N, C-alpha and C positions, 0 to 999 in steps of 0.2 A: 448781360449779353443775350440771355434767352428772351427777355422782354423786348429788347431792341430788335431781335430777329422777328418777333411777332409783329412789331410795328412796321418793319420793312416789308414783310409778306403782305400785311394789310394795305400798306401804301401802294405796293405793286398791284394788288387786286383792285383797289379802288381806281387806280390810274387806268388800267386796261379796260375796265368796264365804263369809267367816266368818259373816256374818249371813244367808246364804242368799238374798240379794236377787236374784242373777242366775240362780239355779238354775231359776227359773220360766220363763226365756226360752230354754231348750234350749242350742243350740250357741253362743250369744252369750258363753259363758265364754271364747272365744278372743279377744274384743275387747280386754279390758284388757292381755293379753300383747302384742298387736300394737302397743300404745302404746310399747313399748320401742324400736320403730324410730326414734322421734323423737330420743331422746338418742344412739342409735347413729349415725344419719346426721349429727347435729350434730358428734359426736366425730370421725367420719371426715372431714368437711369441714374441721374446725378443726385436727385433730392428725394426720390420716393414719392409717396402719395401726396405729401404736402406740396412738393414742387409741381407735380403733374396737374393737380387739381387747381392750383392757383393759375398755372399757365393756361389750362383749358378755359377757366372763367374769363381770363383776360382776352383769350382769342374770341370767345363768344361775345363779349362786350364790344370789342373793337370792330366786329363785323356787323353790328346792328345798323350803322349808317348805310352799309352796302346793300343789305337786302331790303332796307326801308326805301332807299332812293332809286335803286336801279333794277329791282326785281318786283314782279307782281305775280299774283295767281300761283300756278304750280311751281314756277321757278323760285318764288319766295319760300314756299314750303320745302322745296328741294334743298335750298341753302340751309334752312333751319334744321331739317332732318340730318343733313351732312354734318353740321356743327354738333348736333346732339350725339351723333355717332362718334365724332372725335372726342367729345366730353366723356362718353362712356368708355372709350378705349383708354383715355387718360386715367380714369378711375381704376380700371382693370390693371393696366400696366403699373401704375403707382403702387397698388396693393400687392401685386405680385413681387415687385422689387423689395417692398418693405418686408414681406414674408421671407424672401431669400436672404435679406440682410440679417433678419432676426435669427434664422436658422444658422447662417454663417457665424454670427456672433456667439450663439449658443455653442456651436461646435468648437469655435476658437477658445471659448471659456473652458469648455470641458477638456480641450487639448492642453490648455495651460495648466489646469488643475492636475490632469494626468501627468504632464511633464514634470510638474513640481513634485508630485508624489513619486514618480519614477526616479527622478534625480536625487531626491532626499531620502528615499527608502533605506532603512537600516539593513534590509536583506538584499542579497544579490538577485537581480532580475535580468533575464534574457528574453528578447522578443525574437522568435524564430518562425520560419515557415514550416509547414507540415513535412516538407522534404528534408528538413534539417538545416537549412541555410540560416545563418544568424543575420538578423536585420539590424539590431542594435542591442546595447547592454548599458546598464548604469555603472557608476563609478565603483560601487561595492563589488559588482560582479567582475569588473576588470581587475580590481585589487585581489580578489579571491583567486582568479585564474592566472594572475601574473602576466597580464597582457593588456595593451591599450585597447580602448573601444574601437579605434580605427583598424587595429590589427584583426579584431574579431569580426567586425561588420562585413557582410557579404561572403563569408566563408562557411564551409560546412562544419557542423559541430564535430564530425569525425576527424577533421584536420586540426582543429584548434583546441579541443577539450581532451582531458584524459579519457582513455578508453572506457573505464567503468562508468564515468559520469555521462559520456555520450550515449552509452548503451542504456543507462537509467532514464535519460531524457527521451530517447526514442521510445522506450517502453511506455513512458507516461503520456507522451503526445499521441501515441497510437491507440490509447484507450485500453491497452492490456494491463490489468492489475494483478495478474496471477504470479508475478515474480517480485522479488524484493527489489525495490527501486532505490534503496539507500546505497550510495557509492562512497568509497573511501578514497580521498585524493590527498596529494601533498599541497598544503596551503603555504602561505608566506613563511619563509624561514625553514621550509621542509617539515613543518608540523603537520601531523596527520589530521585531516578533517573529514567528518562524515556529513554528507549533504543528501537531502531528499528533494527531488524536483516535484513541484506542484504546479499544474498547468491550468490555464483558462483561456478560451478562445476570445480574441479581441477584434475580430474582423468578420464581416458578413460571410457566411459560408464556412467559417472556422478555418480558413486557410492560414491565418496568422495566429500564433499562440504565444501568450506570455507565460514564461516559465519562471517561477520563484524557486530559488535554491535555498531551502530551509536548512539552517545549520543545526544539526543534531549532535554535534560533538559532545557537548556537556551531558546530554541524555545518554549517549553511547558510552561515554566514560563511566557514568554512574552505573549503567547496566553491566559493563564489563567488571567494574569493581564489585557489584553485587554478585555476579556470576562467579568471580574468583573467590569471594567470601563463602558462597554456598558450596563451591567445589572443595574448598579447604575444610569446611565443616564436615562435608560428607566423607572426605578422606580421613579426617580425625575420628569420625564415628566408626568407619570401617576398621581403622587401626585399633580403636578401643574394643570393638566387637571381637576382632581377632585375638587381642590380648586376653580378654575375658574368657573366650572359648578355649584358648590354650591353657590358661590357668585352671579353668574348671576340669579340663581333661587331664592335665598333669598332676593336679593336686587332689581335687575332690573325687574324681572318678577313680583315679589310681588308688586312693586311700580306701574307697568303698570296695573296690575289687580285692584289695589286700584284706580288708575286713571279712569279706566273704570267704576267702581262703582260710583265714583264722577260724571262722565258725565251722567250716568243713573239717578242719583239723581237730577242733574240740569234739565235734560230734563223732568222728571216726576213731579218735584215740581213747576217749573215755568210755570204755566198755561197760563200766559199772554205773554210768550216768543214768539217773532215773528217767523213765519214759516221759514224764511231764517236762523235765528239763531238756531232754533231747528234742521233744516237739517244739519247745520254745526257741531252742537254737535254730531249728529248721525254719521256723517262722521269721526269726530275725534275719537269717540268710536270704529268705525270699524278699523281705522288705529292702535289704541292701541291693539285691538285683534289680528290684523295681525302681529304686532311687537312681541307680546307675542308668537304666534305660531312659528315665525321665530327663536326667542330666544330659545324656547323649542327644536326646531330641532338642533340648534347649541349645546345645552346642551346634547342632545342624542348623538351627534357626539363626544363631548369631553369625556363624561362619562355617559352612560345611567343609570338613577337611577334604572331601573329595574334590572340591573346587580347586584347591591348591595342588592336590596330588594328581588328579586325572583330567582336570579341565572343565570347560563350560558344559559340553554335551552331557558328560556323566552327572554333573551337578543338577542340570535341568531334569534329566531322567529321574533323579532321586526325588525332587520335590513333586514332579508329576505323579510318580508312583505313590507317594504319601497322600497326595490329594485324592487319587482314585480310591484308595483304601478308606480314607477318612470321610469323604463326602459321598461315596457310593455313586459316582458317575463314571462314564467311560472316558478315560484320559489316555492319550498316546503322544509320543514324540516321534517326529520324522526328521532325520538328519540327512542332508544332501551335500554332496561335494566332499572333498578330502578334509577330514577332521584335523585340526591343528591347534596348537596353543596360541592364544592371543596375548597381548600385553596384560599384565595383572590387573590394571585399572579397567581395561575394557571388559575383561571377563567378569570382574566384580559388578560393574554397572549393568551389563546385560543380564547377569544372574538376578540382580535386585529388581530389574524391570520385569523379568519373567515371574519372579516371586510375587511382586505386587499385582501383576495382571491376573495371576492364578488366584490370589487372595480375593480380588474383586469378583472373579467368577464364583468362588465359593460363597461369598457373603451376599452378593446382589443379583447374580444372573439367573438363578434358578434353572441352570442348564442341565441337560442330560449328557452332553458330550462336549469335550474340549480337546483341541488339537494344538500342539506346539510344533512349529516348523523351524528348524535351524538350518539355514542354507549358507554354506561356506563357498562364496563366489571368489573370483579372481580380483574383482574390484571392490567388493564390499561384503560384509557379513549381514545377513538379514534374519531377524528373529520375529516370528509371527505367532501370536496367541489368538485363536479363534474359538468362539463358543456359539452354541445354538440357543442361548438364553433369551431373556425378555428384551434386551437392548434398552436404549434410552434415546432421548432427544439431545443431539449435540448442540451446544451453544456456539455462538459465532467464534469464540476463542476459548481455549482451555483455561485461560486465566479467569474466565467468568465463574468457574467452579468455586473460587475462593469466597464468593458471596455467601455460599451455603456451607462454608467450612469443609469443603471436599478437596483434599489436596493430593489424592492418589495419582491421578493422571498428570497433574501439574508436576509432582515429584518425578514421575517417569520421564516427562518431557525434559526436565532439567538434567536428569541423569544421562539422557541421550545426548544432550548438547555438550555435556562435560567431556565426552569422548568424540566430539565432532560429528555425531549422528543426528538422525531426524526421526521423530515419532509421528506416526499417522494413526488416527482412530477412525474406523468406519463402523457406523451403527445406525440402526433404525428401530423404533419401537416394535417389539415382537419379531425382530429379524436377526437377533444375535449381535455380537460385537467382535470386531477384529482389530487387534492392536499390532501394528507393524513397526519395527525399529530397524533402521539401516545404519550401519557404521562403516565408513570407508576404510579400506585396507591401506596402511601406510605404504608409499611407493617402494621403500627399501625392503618391504616384506613380500611384494608381489612376485618377484623373480623366484624367491626362495619357496614361496607357498603357492605356486600356480595351481589353481584348483583343478581336479580331475572329477568330472561329473560321474557319479555312480548311482545305481538304483537306490531309491529311498529305503532307509532301514527304520524299523519300528522299535 
């Protein structure tokens, strides 16, 4: 059809010029030739460079009789130049169409590959706008969320997703990574699932974001199992320590105290006892007293009786006083708020954290001063241990300390987690170290234990 159109235009051109119709109109002899642009453009749009080039050559060949028979001089060169311009336009248009087709084919291939990956992905995938509107989702995401893709598409994530998951996705696509983005939702059958959104921009300007919902359920269950195992081990160790401390106090210490009384009785009742024997009895009594003091120090390390009898504040004062005497540094305790008893497990874990933090100060900090702050608030209990020692370089995560077989801070973090608390460490080389532990107060205790802020006591 294109070539027949070329023949028709050429016949019309030859006819009007052969009969001399157009010669009376001067430069209008260019008009019939310009009609060749119609089949050339059509061929370019339909067949690309191959079609436009073939059509342009055909137009050039079929016009040869015209400019040979009916044009001379400048008119002949005008026709030739006009045909050359049409040929050049044909090449340009054909190449441009081919490039557009190649680009379109590449984009379609990429889209088909993306669509295949999107639909066959084993992970749940959502495509959302920055404002939170869902564009589409794959079948896995629809199954995970218990809704059809049609129900999710075009709606806000706040309307169609569980609140924790919607909040986690908004945190992820906003670029804020300072909060925990793992969300627990009810999966198929009501089974709890832990998912973490991971995003990547898929459109120019980043207005459209692909969010992959990584299923962390197995990892979370393993972590929970490990935490439960660690917690049970710690509880068992604390019980064993308490049992050993009690047995040492009730058996060994009491027996040694009784032995001391017996030695006193021997020394005072035997008036005829030779002086060397009396001195030996006195030395034996001194050794018994020294053993008793050593055993009581061991008992305080295992499980200080004051922790069970008087509570956390008194127990912390005791270990801080011992540290000040033993390490020759200035140590003090500041207690704020209304002192009150906590749950036994909370008191034990906070005491152990303070004990480990002070041990680190003694062993590593080379500090001259250490301060322990114990703040009884209405919403949480905060324990702070701050020193002015050498400090250190904090790794990205406390778990990195295990590479060097350093488990002190890791153990403190796990103890804080066991009672629902959080451990924070602030330090810089030559700038001291501050360890802060916050433990939330159980709601049922807040009304009973509403804190009354009082001046700090040392």
